[in-house]
N, CA, C and O atoms as a Tinker XYZ file with bonds, in Angstrom:
   468  protein
     1  N      0.816000   -1.196000    0.000000    73     2
     2  CA     0.000000    0.000000    0.000000    64     1     3
     3  C      0.852000    1.249000    0.000000    63     2     4     5
     4  O      2.077000    1.156000   -0.064000    81     3
     5  N      0.240000    2.403000    0.069000    73     3     6
     6  CA     0.921000    3.691000    0.017000    64     5     7
     7  C      1.909000    3.907000    1.140000    63     6     8     9
     8  O      3.002000    4.426000    0.913000    81     7
     9  N      1.542000    3.517000    2.347000    73     7    10
    10  CA     2.422000    3.740000    3.491000    64     9    11
    11  C      3.719000    2.947000    3.340000    63    10    12    13
    12  O      4.805000    3.483000    3.564000    81    11
    13  N      3.612000    1.702000    2.970000    73    11    14
    14  CA     4.794000    0.851000    2.823000    64    13    15
    15  C      5.701000    1.366000    1.705000    63    14    16    17
    16  O      6.922000    1.398000    1.854000    81    15
    17  N      5.103000    1.762000    0.600000    73    15    18
    18  CA     5.877000    2.297000   -0.522000    64    17    19
    19  C      6.630000    3.553000   -0.100000    63    18    20    21
    20  O      7.801000    3.721000   -0.442000    81    19
    21  N      5.961000    4.437000    0.643000    73    19    22
    22  CA     6.615000    5.661000    1.116000    64    21    23
    23  C      7.763000    5.348000    2.073000    63    22    24    25
    24  O      8.826000    5.964000    1.997000    81    23
    25  N      7.544000    4.390000    2.972000    73    23    26
    26  CA     8.607000    4.004000    3.909000    64    25    27
    27  C      9.826000    3.479000    3.159000    63    26    28    29
    28  O     10.961000    3.857000    3.450000    81    27
    29  N      9.577000    2.607000    2.198000    73    27    30
    30  CA    10.681000    2.050000    1.411000    64    29    31
    31  C     11.434000    3.159000    0.682000    63    30    32    33
    32  O     12.664000    3.154000    0.628000    81    31
    33  N     10.690000    4.106000    0.124000    73    31    34
    34  CA    11.311000    5.225000   -0.583000    64    33    35
    35  C     12.140000    6.104000    0.337000    63    34    36    37
    36  O     13.253000    6.498000   -0.013000    81    35
    37  N     11.607000    6.412000    1.515000    73    35    38
    38  CA    12.350000    7.232000    2.480000    64    37    39
    39  C     13.648000    6.544000    2.889000    63    38    40    41
    40  O     14.700000    7.178000    2.972000    81    39
    41  N     13.563000    5.251000    3.141000    73    39    42
    42  CA    14.751000    4.509000    3.565000    64    41    43
    43  C     15.780000    4.402000    2.443000    63    42    44    45
    44  O     16.979000    4.515000    2.696000    81    43
    45  N     15.328000    4.184000    1.205000    73    43    46
    46  CA    16.257000    4.111000    0.071000    64    45    47
    47  C     16.992000    5.438000   -0.101000    63    46    48    49
    48  O     18.194000    5.453000   -0.368000    81    47
    49  N     16.269000    6.559000    0.051000    73    47    50
    50  CA    16.896000    7.878000   -0.086000    64    49    51
    51  C     18.016000    8.070000    0.932000    63    50    52    53
    52  O     18.983000    8.786000    0.674000    81    51
    53  N     17.882000    7.436000    2.072000    73    51    54
    54  CA    18.880000    7.565000    3.136000    64    53    55
    55  C     19.880000    6.401000    3.136000    63    54    56    57
    56  O     20.646000    6.233000    4.085000    81    55
    57  N     19.866000    5.605000    2.070000    73    55    58
    58  CA    20.722000    4.412000    1.984000    64    57    59
    59  C     20.550000    3.521000    3.209000    63    58    60    61
    60  O     21.520000    3.006000    3.764000    81    59
    61  N     19.294000    3.350000    3.618000    73    59    62
    62  CA    19.000000    2.582000    4.832000    64    61    63
    63  C     17.878000    1.577000    4.594000    63    62    64    65
    64  O     17.095000    1.293000    5.501000    81    63
    65  N     17.796000    1.038000    3.378000    73    63    66
    66  CA    16.730000    0.084000    3.052000    64    65    67
    67  C     16.758000   -1.125000    3.981000    63    66    68    69
    68  O     15.732000   -1.772000    4.194000    81    67
    69  N     17.927000   -1.430000    4.533000    73    67    70
    70  CA    18.061000   -2.570000    5.446000    64    69    71
    71  C     17.389000   -2.328000    6.801000    63    70    72    73
    72  O     17.302000   -3.249000    7.614000    81    71
    73  N     16.920000   -1.120000    7.054000    73    71    74
    74  CA    16.294000   -0.769000    8.340000    64    73    75
    75  C     14.773000   -0.934000    8.318000    63    74    76    77
    76  O     14.108000   -0.602000    9.299000    81    75
    77  N     14.214000   -1.437000    7.221000    73    75    78
    78  CA    12.756000   -1.521000    7.091000    64    77    79
    79  C     12.119000   -2.300000    8.240000    63    78    80    81
    80  O     11.107000   -1.862000    8.786000    81    79
    81  N     12.680000   -3.429000    8.612000    73    79    82
    82  CA    12.088000   -4.221000    9.697000    64    81    83
    83  C     12.071000   -3.448000   11.013000    63    82    84    85
    84  O     11.109000   -3.547000   11.775000    81    83
    85  N     13.125000   -2.682000   11.286000    73    83    86
    86  CA    13.158000   -1.866000   12.505000    64    85    87
    87  C     12.081000   -0.788000   12.467000    63    86    88    89
    88  O     11.426000   -0.518000   13.474000    81    87
    89  N     11.902000   -0.174000   11.299000    73    87    90
    90  CA    10.876000    0.861000   11.150000    64    89    91
    91  C      9.489000    0.251000   11.337000    63    90    92    93
    92  O      8.641000    0.827000   12.019000    81    91
    93  N      9.260000   -0.910000   10.735000    73    91    94
    94  CA     7.954000   -1.565000   10.882000    64    93    95
    95  C      7.675000   -1.917000   12.343000    63    94    96    97
    96  O      6.523000   -1.881000   12.773000    81    95
    97  N      8.703000   -2.253000   13.102000    73    95    98
    98  CA     8.530000   -2.538000   14.529000    64    97    99
    99  C      8.287000   -1.259000   15.329000    63    98   100   101
   100  O      7.632000   -1.292000   16.371000    81    99
   101  N      8.812000   -0.141000   14.847000    73    99   102
   102  CA     8.672000    1.142000   15.546000    64   101   103
   103  C      7.300000    1.770000   15.318000    63   102   104   105
   104  O      6.825000    2.518000   16.172000    81   103
   105  N      6.657000    1.487000   14.199000    73   103   106
   106  CA     5.371000    2.113000   13.866000    64   105   107
   107  C      4.328000    1.945000   14.973000    63   106   108   109
   108  O      3.723000    2.946000   15.359000    81   107
   109  N      4.078000    0.747000   15.508000    73   107   110
   110  CA     3.059000    0.642000   16.560000    64   109   111
   111  C      3.424000    1.410000   17.829000    63   110   112   113
   112  O      2.539000    1.871000   18.551000    81   111
   113  N      4.710000    1.548000   18.101000    73   111   114
   114  CA     5.126000    2.320000   19.283000    64   113   115
   115  C      4.852000    3.808000   19.077000    63   114   116   117
   116  O      4.376000    4.490000   19.985000    81   115
   117  N      5.156000    4.307000   17.878000    73   115   118
   118  CA     4.867000    5.711000   17.564000    64   117   119
   119  C      3.359000    5.941000   17.608000    63   118   120   121
   120  O      2.889000    6.934000   18.164000    81   119
   121  N      2.623000    5.032000   17.029000    73   119   122
   122  CA     1.164000    5.170000   17.005000    64   121   123
   123  C      0.606000    5.239000   18.424000    63   122   124   125
   124  O     -0.290000    6.037000   18.700000    81   123
   125  N      1.128000    4.412000   19.320000    73   123   126
   126  CA     0.689000    4.459000   20.721000    64   125   127
   127  C      1.018000    5.815000   21.338000    63   126   128   129
   128  O      0.182000    6.399000   22.028000    81   127
   129  N      2.235000    6.324000   21.095000    73   127   130
   130  CA     2.633000    7.632000   21.626000    64   129   131
   131  C      1.735000    8.746000   21.111000    63   130   132   133
   132  O      1.527000    9.750000   21.792000    81   131
   133  N      1.206000    8.564000   19.912000    73   131   134
   134  CA     0.343000    9.581000   19.299000    64   133   135
   135  C     -1.136000    9.279000   19.526000    63   134   136   137
   136  O     -1.978000    9.692000   18.728000    81   135
   137  N     -1.459000    8.576000   20.584000    73   135   138
   138  CA    -2.854000    8.372000   20.969000    64   137   139
   139  C     -3.597000    7.368000   20.114000    63   138   140   141
   140  O     -4.812000    7.471000   19.949000    81   139
   141  N     -2.879000    6.391000   19.565000    73   139   142
   142  CA    -3.488000    5.376000   18.689000    64   141   143
   143  C     -4.286000    6.019000   17.555000    63   142   144   145
   144  O     -5.391000    5.592000   17.220000    81   143
   145  N     -3.691000    7.053000   16.982000    73   143   146
   146  CA    -4.321000    7.756000   15.864000    64   145   147
   147  C     -4.525000    6.767000   14.707000    63   146   148   149
   148  O     -3.664000    5.919000   14.470000    81   147
   149  N     -5.641000    6.862000   13.992000    73   147   150
   150  CA    -5.887000    5.933000   12.877000    64   149   151
   151  C     -4.813000    6.066000   11.791000    63   150   152   153
   152  O     -4.326000    7.163000   11.520000    81   151
   153  N     -4.458000    4.959000   11.187000    73   151   154
   154  CA    -3.450000    4.974000   10.124000    64   153   155
   155  C     -4.115000    5.182000    8.769000    63   154   156   157
   156  O     -4.188000    4.271000    7.945000    81   155
   157  N     -4.594000    6.395000    8.561000    73   155   158
   158  CA    -5.170000    6.821000    7.283000    64   157   159
   159  C     -4.471000    8.124000    6.894000    63   158   160   161
   160  O     -3.954000    8.839000    7.752000    81   159
   161  N     -4.460000    8.423000    5.608000    73   159   162
   162  CA    -3.814000    9.647000    5.148000    64   161   163
   163  C     -4.478000   10.854000    5.802000    63   162   164   165
   164  O     -5.708000   10.906000    5.826000    81   163
   165  N     -3.747000   11.819000    6.328000    73   163   166
   166  CA    -2.292000   11.972000    6.312000    64   165   167
   167  C     -1.585000   11.361000    7.527000    63   166   168   169
   168  O     -0.356000   11.300000    7.563000    81   167
   169  N     -2.349000   10.914000    8.513000    73   167   170
   170  CA    -1.703000   10.488000    9.759000    64   169   171
   171  C     -0.857000    9.227000    9.590000    63   170   172   173
   172  O      0.103000    9.034000   10.336000    81   171
   173  N     -1.186000    8.375000    8.636000    73   171   174
   174  CA    -0.343000    7.194000    8.410000    64   173   175
   175  C      1.049000    7.620000    7.964000    63   174   176   177
   176  O      2.044000    7.023000    8.375000    81   175
   177  N      1.122000    8.649000    7.124000    73   175   178
   178  CA     2.420000    9.137000    6.658000    64   177   179
   179  C      3.188000    9.804000    7.795000    63   178   180   181
   180  O      4.412000    9.690000    7.868000    81   179
   181  N      2.481000   10.494000    8.675000    73   179   182
   182  CA     3.128000   11.151000    9.818000    64   181   183
   183  C      3.737000   10.104000   10.744000    63   182   184   185
   184  O      4.890000   10.227000   11.157000    81   183
   185  N      2.963000    9.080000   11.066000    73   183   186
   186  CA     3.453000    8.005000   11.936000    64   185   187
   187  C      4.648000    7.311000   11.285000    63   186   188   189
   188  O      5.654000    7.057000   11.946000    81   187
   189  N      4.541000    7.005000    9.997000    73   187   190
   190  CA     5.627000    6.334000    9.291000    64   189   191
   191  C      6.893000    7.167000    9.247000    63   190   192   193
   192  O      7.986000    6.653000    9.486000    81   191
   193  N      6.755000    8.442000    8.943000    73   191   194
   194  CA     7.919000    9.326000    8.888000    64   193   195
   195  C      8.589000    9.431000   10.251000    63   194   196   197
   196  O      9.817000    9.412000   10.343000    81   195
   197  N      7.787000    9.543000   11.316000    73   195   198
   198  CA     8.378000    9.628000   12.654000    64   197   199
   199  C      9.083000    8.327000   13.016000    63   198   200   201
   200  O     10.135000    8.351000   13.654000    81   199
   201  N      8.520000    7.204000   12.620000    73   199   202
   202  CA     9.178000    5.916000   12.873000    64   201   203
   203  C     10.524000    5.854000   12.156000    63   202   204   205
   204  O     11.509000    5.378000   12.722000    81   203
   205  N     10.571000    6.332000   10.914000    73   203   206
   206  CA    11.834000    6.378000   10.165000    64   205   207
   207  C     12.840000    7.265000   10.898000    63   206   208   209
   208  O     13.995000    6.876000   11.073000    81   207
   209  N     12.414000    8.445000   11.323000    73   207   210
   210  CA    13.318000    9.347000   12.050000    64   209   211
   211  C     13.847000    8.693000   13.322000    63   210   212   213
   212  O     15.037000    8.782000   13.625000    81   211
   213  N     12.960000    8.039000   14.060000    73   211   214
   214  CA    13.378000    7.393000   15.308000    64   213   215
   215  C     14.446000    6.334000   15.058000    63   214   216   217
   216  O     15.415000    6.230000   15.809000    81   215
   217  N     14.261000    5.550000   13.998000    73   215   218
   218  CA    15.220000    4.480000   13.695000    64   217   219
   219  C     16.528000    5.061000   13.155000    63   218   220   221
   220  O     17.609000    4.662000   13.589000    81   219
   221  N     16.436000    5.995000   12.216000    73   219   222
   222  CA    17.651000    6.509000   11.578000    64   221   223
   223  C     18.506000    7.352000   12.514000    63   222   224   225
   224  O     19.730000    7.355000   12.389000    81   223
   225  N     17.886000    8.068000   13.452000    73   223   226
   226  CA    18.678000    8.880000   14.388000    64   225   227
   227  C     19.235000    8.036000   15.526000    63   226   228   229
   228  O     20.134000    8.470000   16.246000    81   227
   229  N     18.697000    6.823000   15.689000    73   227   230
   230  CA    19.182000    5.945000   16.743000    64   229   231
   231  C     18.639000    6.281000   18.115000    63   230   232   233
   232  O     19.017000    5.663000   19.110000    81   231
   233  N     17.748000    7.264000   18.169000    73   231   234
   234  CA    17.160000    7.682000   19.450000    64   233   235
   235  C     15.714000    8.089000   19.206000    63   234   236   237
   236  O     15.430000    8.914000   18.338000    81   235
   237  N     14.804000    7.505000   19.977000    73   235   238
   238  CA    13.391000    7.824000   19.786000    64   237   239
   239  C     13.145000    9.307000   20.067000    63   238   240   241
   240  O     13.492000    9.814000   21.134000    81   239
   241  N     12.552000    9.978000   19.112000    73   239   242
   242  CA    12.147000   11.376000   19.211000    64   241   243
   243  C     13.314000   12.337000   19.423000    63   242   244   245
   244  O     13.131000   13.423000   19.973000    81   243
   245  N     14.513000   11.944000   18.990000    73   243   246
   246  CA    15.627000   12.905000   18.978000    64   245   247
   247  C     15.227000   14.062000   18.070000    63   246   248   249
   248  O     15.480000   15.229000   18.370000    81   247
   249  N     14.600000   13.711000   16.960000    73   247   250
   250  CA    14.026000   14.687000   16.032000    64   249   251
   251  C     12.530000   14.424000   15.975000    63   250   252   253
   252  O     12.100000   13.298000   15.724000    81   251
   253  N     11.740000   15.463000   16.207000    73   251   254
   254  CA    10.282000   15.337000   16.118000    64   253   255
   255  C      9.830000   16.116000   14.890000    63   254   256   257
   256  O     10.030000   17.327000   14.801000    81   255
   257  N      9.220000   15.409000   13.949000    73   255   258
   258  CA     8.729000   16.053000   12.729000    64   257   259
   259  C      7.661000   17.093000   13.078000    63   258   260   261
   260  O      6.923000   16.938000   14.050000    81   259
   261  N      7.594000   18.144000   12.275000    73   259   262
   262  CA     6.610000   19.213000   12.495000    64   261   263
   263  C      5.192000   18.645000   12.584000    63   262   264   265
   264  O      4.404000   19.058000   13.435000    81   263
   265  N      4.877000   17.705000   11.709000    73   263   266
   266  CA     3.530000   17.125000   11.701000    64   265   267
   267  C      3.279000   16.269000   12.942000    63   266   268   269
   268  O      2.163000   16.246000   13.461000    81   267
   269  N      4.308000   15.565000   13.420000    73   267   270
   270  CA     4.179000   14.797000   14.660000    64   269   271
   271  C      3.887000   15.750000   15.813000    63   270   272   273
   272  O      3.025000   15.482000   16.649000    81   271
   273  N      4.609000   16.858000   15.848000    73   271   274
   274  CA     4.371000   17.870000   16.880000    64   273   275
   275  C      2.936000   18.381000   16.789000    63   274   276   277
   276  O      2.302000   18.635000   17.814000    81   275
   277  N      2.423000   18.534000   15.570000    73   275   278
   278  CA     1.045000   18.986000   15.388000    64   277   279
   279  C      0.039000   18.038000   16.015000    63   278   280   281
   280  O     -0.925000   18.478000   16.643000    81   279
   281  N      0.256000   16.741000   15.850000    73   279   282
   282  CA    -0.639000   15.762000   16.481000    64   281   283
   283  C     -0.545000   15.888000   17.995000    63   282   284   285
   284  O     -1.564000   15.904000   18.686000    81   283
   285  N      0.682000   15.979000   18.511000    73   283   286
   286  CA     0.880000   16.085000   19.958000    64   285   287
   287  C      0.261000   17.361000   20.524000    63   286   288   289
   288  O     -0.176000   17.381000   21.674000    81   287
   289  N      0.223000   18.425000   19.723000    73   287   290
   290  CA    -0.352000   19.702000   20.163000    64   289   291
   291  C     -1.874000   19.731000   20.041000    63   290   292   293
   292  O     -2.518000   20.640000   20.565000    81   291
   293  N     -2.452000   18.749000   19.356000    73   291   294
   294  CA    -3.895000   18.732000   19.173000    64   293   295
   295  C     -4.367000   19.384000   17.890000    63   294   296   297
   296  O     -5.570000   19.567000   17.699000    81   295
   297  N     -3.449000   19.737000   17.007000    73   295   298
   298  CA    -3.803000   20.430000   15.768000    64   297   299
   299  C     -4.546000   19.546000   14.772000    63   298   300   301
   300  O     -5.145000   20.048000   13.822000    81   299
   301  N     -4.509000   18.238000   14.986000    73   299   302
   302  CA    -5.215000   17.308000   14.104000    64   301   303
   303  C     -6.499000   16.805000   14.760000    63   302   304   305
   304  O     -7.107000   15.850000   14.275000    81   303
   305  N     -6.913000   17.430000   15.847000    73   303   306
   306  CA    -8.123000   17.015000   16.548000    64   305   307
   307  C     -7.816000   16.027000   17.658000    63   306   308   309
   308  O     -6.658000   15.756000   17.974000    81   307
   309  N     -8.875000   15.499000   18.237000    73   307   310
   310  CA    -8.740000   14.562000   19.356000    64   309   311
   311  C     -8.264000   13.202000   18.863000    63   310   312   313
   312  O     -8.641000   12.751000   17.781000    81   311
   313  N     -7.435000   12.563000   19.667000    73   311   314
   314  CA    -6.980000   11.207000   19.370000    64   313   315
   315  C     -7.821000   10.224000   20.179000    63   314   316   317
   316  O     -8.410000   10.606000   21.191000    81   315
   317  N     -7.885000    8.969000   19.750000    73   315   318
   318  CA    -8.720000    7.992000   20.465000    64   317   319
   319  C     -8.391000    7.862000   21.953000    63   318   320   321
   320  O     -9.291000    7.681000   22.773000    81   319
   321  N     -7.118000    7.954000   22.303000    73   319   322
   322  CA    -6.691000    7.966000   23.706000    64   321   323
   323  C     -5.681000    9.106000   23.846000    63   322   324   325
   324  O     -5.162000    9.582000   22.837000    81   323
   325  N     -5.390000    9.553000   25.066000    73   323   326
   326  CA    -4.426000   10.654000   25.219000    64   325   327
   327  C     -3.053000   10.312000   24.634000    63   326   328   329
   328  O     -2.612000    9.163000   24.663000    81   327
   329  N     -2.395000   11.343000   24.104000    73   327   330
   330  CA    -1.045000   11.175000   23.573000    64   329   331
   331  C     -0.053000   11.061000   24.729000    63   330   332   333
   332  O     -0.401000   11.327000   25.879000    81   331
   333  N      1.173000   10.667000   24.424000    73   331   334
   334  CA     2.235000   10.558000   25.420000    64   333   335
   335  C      2.453000   11.927000   26.075000    63   334   336   337
   336  O      2.807000   12.894000   25.400000    81   335
   337  N      2.240000   11.998000   27.383000    73   335   338
   338  CA     2.274000   13.277000   28.102000    64   337   339
   339  C      3.649000   13.937000   28.061000    63   338   340   341
   340  O      3.739000   15.158000   27.923000    81   339
   341  N      4.718000   13.158000   28.176000    73   339   342
   342  CA     6.062000   13.735000   28.163000    64   341   343
   343  C      6.389000   14.333000   26.796000    63   342   344   345
   344  O      6.967000   15.416000   26.712000    81   343
   345  N      6.022000   13.631000   25.733000    73   343   346
   346  CA     6.253000   14.168000   24.386000    64   345   347
   347  C      5.412000   15.413000   24.154000    63   346   348   349
   348  O      5.881000   16.384000   23.560000    81   347
   349  N      4.168000   15.384000   24.623000    73   347   350
   350  CA     3.293000   16.541000   24.448000    64   349   351
   351  C      3.876000   17.758000   25.167000    63   350   352   353
   352  O      3.915000   18.852000   24.603000    81   351
   353  N      4.322000   17.574000   26.394000    73   351   354
   354  CA     4.905000   18.687000   27.153000    64   353   355
   355  C      6.137000   19.238000   26.437000    63   354   356   357
   356  O      6.367000   20.447000   26.421000    81   355
   357  N      6.914000   18.350000   25.854000    73   355   358
   358  CA     8.125000   18.772000   25.139000    64   357   359
   359  C      7.797000   19.676000   23.953000    63   358   360   361
   360  O      8.457000   20.696000   23.755000    81   359
   361  N      6.789000   19.317000   23.168000    73   359   362
   362  CA     6.470000   20.134000   21.986000    64   361   363
   363  C      5.653000   21.372000   22.346000    63   362   364   365
   364  O      5.709000   22.372000   21.630000    81   363
   365  N      4.902000   21.323000   23.436000    73   363   366
   366  CA     4.101000   22.489000   23.830000    64   365   367
   367  C      4.970000   23.598000   24.420000    63   366   368   369
   368  O      4.592000   24.769000   24.377000    81   367
   369  N      6.119000   23.241000   24.965000    73   367   370
   370  CA     7.045000   24.227000   25.541000    64   369   371
   371  C      6.329000   25.195000   26.472000    63   370   372   373
   372  O      6.523000   26.407000   26.380000    81   371
   373  N      5.503000   24.666000   27.365000    73   371   374
   374  CA     4.787000   25.500000   28.324000    64   373   375
   375  C      3.441000   25.999000   27.839000    63   374   376   377
   376  O      2.677000   26.565000   28.621000    81   375
   377  N      3.133000   25.804000   26.570000    73   375   378
   378  CA     1.849000   26.232000   26.023000    64   377   379
   379  C      0.756000   25.223000   26.323000    63   378   380   381
   380  O      0.985000   24.221000   26.999000    81   379
   381  N     -0.416000   25.496000   25.819000    73   379   382
   382  CA    -1.565000   24.614000   26.037000    64   381   383
   383  C     -1.924000   23.898000   24.739000    63   382   384   385
   384  O     -1.774000   24.467000   23.657000    81   383
   385  N     -2.394000   22.661000   24.837000    73   383   386
   386  CA    -2.815000   21.951000   23.625000    64   385   387
   387  C     -4.125000   22.520000   23.081000    63   386   388   389
   388  O     -4.892000   23.155000   23.805000    81   387
   389  N     -4.358000   22.283000   21.815000    73   387   390
   390  CA    -5.627000   22.656000   21.187000    64   389   391
   391  C     -6.676000   21.664000   21.680000    63   390   392   393
   392  O     -6.518000   20.454000   21.516000    81   391
   393  N     -7.740000   22.176000   22.280000    73   391   394
   394  CA    -8.782000   21.287000   22.804000    64   393   395
   395  C    -10.115000   21.474000   22.093000    63   394   396   397
   396  O    -11.062000   20.722000   22.324000    81   395
   397  N    -10.181000   22.482000   21.225000    73   395   398
   398  CA   -11.408000   22.716000   20.463000    64   397   399
   399  C    -11.192000   22.225000   19.027000    63   398   400   401
   400  O    -10.151000   21.653000   18.700000    81   399
   401  N    -12.179000   22.456000   18.196000    73   399   402
   402  CA   -12.020000   22.168000   16.770000    64   401   403
   403  C    -10.943000   23.120000   16.242000    63   402   404   405
   404  O    -11.127000   24.335000   16.315000    81   403
   405  N     -9.822000   22.608000   15.711000    73   403   406
   406  CA    -8.716000   23.483000   15.326000    64   405   407
   407  C     -9.111000   24.631000   14.399000    63   406   408   409
   408  O     -8.558000   25.724000   14.518000    81   407
   409  N    -10.040000   24.416000   13.493000    73   407   410
   410  CA   -10.450000   25.483000   12.569000    64   409   411
   411  C    -11.119000   26.646000   13.298000    63   410   412   413
   412  O    -11.158000   27.761000   12.778000    81   411
   413  N    -11.646000   26.396000   14.498000    73   411   414
   414  CA   -12.279000   27.474000   15.260000    64   413   415
   415  C    -11.271000   28.529000   15.704000    63   414   416   417
   416  O    -11.666000   29.625000   16.101000    81   415
   417  N     -9.997000   28.223000   15.644000    73   415   418
   418  CA    -8.958000   29.161000   16.058000    64   417   419
   419  C     -8.536000   30.112000   14.936000    63   418   420   421
   420  O     -7.783000   31.057000   15.170000    81   419
   421  N     -9.020000   29.861000   13.722000    73   419   422
   422  CA    -8.688000   30.731000   12.596000    64   421   423
   423  C     -9.535000   31.990000   12.648000    63   422   424   425
   424  O    -10.721000   31.939000   12.974000    81   423
   425  N     -8.914000   33.133000   12.321000    73   423   426
   426  CA    -9.699000   34.366000   12.312000    64   425   427
   427  C    -10.505000   34.432000   11.010000    63   426   428   429
   428  O    -10.046000   33.970000    9.965000    81   427
   429  N    -11.703000   35.009000   11.083000    73   427   430
   430  CA   -12.526000   35.130000    9.870000    64   429   431
   431  C    -11.817000   36.003000    8.828000    63   430   432   433
   432  O    -11.255000   37.045000    9.166000    81   431
   433  N    -11.845000   35.578000    7.578000    73   431   434
   434  CA   -11.159000   36.314000    6.515000    64   433   435
   435  C    -12.080000   36.755000    5.384000    63   434   436   437
   436  O    -11.685000   37.573000    4.554000    81   435
   437  N    -13.304000   36.228000    5.339000    73   435   438
   438  CA   -14.165000   36.477000    4.187000    64   437   439
   439  C    -14.432000   37.963000    3.966000    63   438   440   441
   440  O    -14.301000   38.443000    2.841000    81   439
   441  N    -14.800000   38.696000    5.005000    73   439   442
   442  CA   -15.116000   40.120000    4.843000    64   441   443
   443  C    -13.908000   40.887000    4.308000    63   442   444   445
   444  O    -14.053000   41.745000    3.437000    81   443
   445  N    -12.744000   40.585000    4.814000    73   443   446
   446  CA   -11.522000   41.247000    4.362000    64   445   447
   447  C    -11.231000   40.915000    2.900000    63   446   448   449
   448  O    -10.839000   41.791000    2.128000    81   447
   449  N    -11.420000   39.661000    2.524000    73   447   450
   450  CA   -11.182000   39.255000    1.140000    64   449   451
   451  C    -12.197000   39.882000    0.191000    63   450   452   453
   452  O    -11.850000   40.285000   -0.919000    81   451
   453  N    -13.454000   39.964000    0.633000    73   451   454
   454  CA   -14.487000   40.599000   -0.201000    64   453   455
   455  C    -14.175000   42.076000   -0.412000    63   454   456   457
   456  O    -14.412000   42.613000   -1.494000    81   455
   457  N    -13.648000   42.728000    0.607000    73   455   458
   458  CA   -13.308000   44.145000    0.500000    64   457   459
   459  C    -12.164000   44.370000   -0.485000    63   458   460   461
   460  O    -12.074000   45.427000   -1.110000    81   459
   461  N    -11.305000   43.388000   -0.617000    73   459   462
   462  CA   -10.173000   43.500000   -1.536000    64   461   463
   463  C    -10.576000   43.306000   -2.994000    63   462   464   465
   464  O     -9.812000   43.651000   -3.896000    81   463
   465  N    -11.778000   42.754000   -3.239000    73   463   466
   466  CA   -12.188000   42.446000   -4.611000    64   465   467
   467  C    -12.722000   43.659000   -5.317000    63   466   468
   468  O    -13.111000   43.574000   -6.481000    81   467
C-alpha cells in the first residue's frame, strides 16, 4: 500500500533500506505515543515518517517532525486515547494543547477578502 511504498522510498533515499524491519517494529510504538491515531492519510504518513526518524537517528524522538508535533499539540483534533504526556509537554514548551475544533482558532477572513475584490 501507500504507506509501505513511502517508507521504502524514504529509507532508500537515506541508503537505509536494510532498516525496514526496525521501522515496521517502531510504527506501533509511535502510534501508541500519538494516541493510537488511525493509520489513514495523512496520519499514516506522519506516523511512518516519525518511525523512520526514530530508527535513523538511533534515538526515539531525537528529532520530532513538524507534523508529529502537530498531532501532539492537538492540531489534528482529538486522538482515540491521550497522547504521550512527556512528548506533548516537550512540543508544547509551556503552552496549552488545542482542545477545540482546530479550525475554530482561525480568524474570519471572508469580509476582508471581499473588500479587496
